[in-house]
N, C-alpha and C positions, 0 to 999 in steps of 0.2 A: 407559334410555328405550325404551318400547314403544309402538308405534302402537296406537290403539284398534281393536278388531275391527270390520270392516264399513266402515271409512273408507277411501276410495280413496287410493292413493299418488300423489304428485306428483313431478316431477323435482326441484323445489327448494322448501324451506320458508324463507321470508323472515321472520326473527324481528326484531321492532321493539319494544324497550322504550320506554315513553312516560311522561313525567312533565311536566305543565304545558307542553304543546307546541303550544298553539293557533296560535302564530306560524308553525310549520314543518310541521305534520302534512299539510296538503293537498299541498304541493309534494313532500314525501317520498312519499306514497302515489301520487300521480299519476305519479311517475317509475317506480314499480314496475308500476303497472297498464298502462303502455304497452309493457311487454316483449312481444316476439313470439317465436314458434317454440319455446316452452318452456312446460311446464305448471308452475304454481307456486301456492302458497298463501301468504297474508300473515297472520302471527300478530302482532297488536298486543297488547302486555301493558301495560295501564294500571296503573301502580304508584302508585295513590292520588292521582291528579291532582286539583287543586282548581279548575282553570279550565274552559274549555269544551271542551277537547280530547277528553274521554270521549264527549260527545254527538256531536262531529264524527266520531269513530271509529265509533260505532254507526250513524250515518247512512251511512257508506261500507259498512259490513257489510250493511246492508239492501239496498243497491244492487248489491253485488258478492258473489257466492256464495263466492268463493275467499278472502274476508276473514273472519277470526275475531278477535273481541275478547275478551280475558280481563281482567276487572276484579278487582283485588286490593288489599289494604291496602298502604300504602307499606312497602317492605322493602328498597329499594335496587335498583340495576341488576342485581346478580348474581342476586337472587331473581327478578327479572322475566325475565331470560334463561333461568333454569332452568325457570320456568313455561312459557316458550315451547317449550323443548326437550321437556318432558313432553307437550306437546300437538301436536307436529309430526309430519308423516307423509311428508315428502319423502325422496327418496334422497340428497339433499344438503341441507346447512343453510347459509344465508347470513345473517349478522348485519348489520343496518343500523341506525345510530343515527337517531333521529327528526329530527334537525336536519341530516341529510345527504340526498343524492339519488344516483340512478344514471342513467347515460346509457341511451339506447334499446336498445343492443345488449349491455349488460353481462352479463345472465344467460345469454343465448344463447352469447356468446363464452366465458364461464366454463365452461358445461356442455359445449360442444363440445371445448374444450381439455382439460378433466378426463377426458372419455371417450376422447379420442384418445391421451392420454398415460398413461392408467390412473393418474391422479393422485388422491391422497387429499386434497390441499390445493392450491388454486390461488388466485391473487390478482388483483384488479382494479388497473388503474392508477388513480391519483387525482390530483386537482388542486384548488386552492383557488380558488373563484369570487370575484368582486368583493365579494360580501357575506360573505366569509370562511367560507363553507360548504364542506364537502367534497363533491366530485362524483366518483363512481367510474365508470370507463369502460374498456371493452376488457379485455385480459388482460395482466398484467405478466410473470408467469412461473409455472412449476410449482415447488412446494416439494418435495413428495415424491410420487413415482410409482414405476413399476417400476425406474427408475434409482436411486432412493433417494439423491437429492442430500443431502449433509450441510449443512443450512441453518445449523446452529450455527457452522460454520467460516467462514461468510460474515458472521457477526455481524449477522444481519438478523431475528432472532426479534422480532416486533412484536406488534401488537394483533390482535384477532379481526375487527374491522370490515373489510368489503370483501373478505373471504376466503370462498371456497366450500369447505366441508369435507364429506367423505363421511360420511354418516350412520352407516355401519357402524363407522367409527373411533371415533365418539363413543359409540355404543350398546354395542359389544363391550367397551369399556373403562370403561363407566359414568362418563364424564367429566361433570363439572358445574362451575359457577362457585362459587368459595369465597365464601359469603355473609358470612363474618367479615372479609373484606378490604374496606377502604374505598377503596383506591387500587391500581391495577395488577392488578385481578382478571382483566381480559380478557387481559392479557399473560401472566399465569400460566396461564390456560386454554389459550391457544395454545401456550405452551411445552410443556405436557403433550402436546398433539397432535403436535408436532414430535418430542419425546423418544420417544414410542411408535413413531413411524415410523423414527426413527434406529436403533433396535436390532432392527427387524424383519429376519429372515433370509430 
């Protein structure tokens, strides 16, 4: 994954795959746009949506310069996330599902925690709202930093959503989502992130 020349760096690239999400897109984007004290870009990858969500996304991109919309043929969530990675420029990457949202302090808390702890991966707390949506807030814990906590031994290797991952970990190891997997592809991607940190000396 290489950033395009001449494009400014951001603290965080928020990558949001999207497919037929007209019901949730506004709430999702508004939750990211209200983040403070952190520079970020939002990369929406429209994976062949057939509803009004692409036009809604384009409207947001016209109003907010930090939003980029990528339109592609439907290829599944893995191909959408990979397209987002290829077009991201942040020092960290944060994956967010289009039907989820983040609290006002989520990105700032994650960034401050990651930099203080020299963490390659850190995680948001999450809760389920009354509408059964996931809302990410605050910081849960660091997975891997200078202390190289063995996350496998805790039995907690989970999904990529709600986690802040250092861009260099992804880029230096050419990590991508397996587009041939129809289930558990995000868990597999995050497993690779943890495995690489587990054996770093």
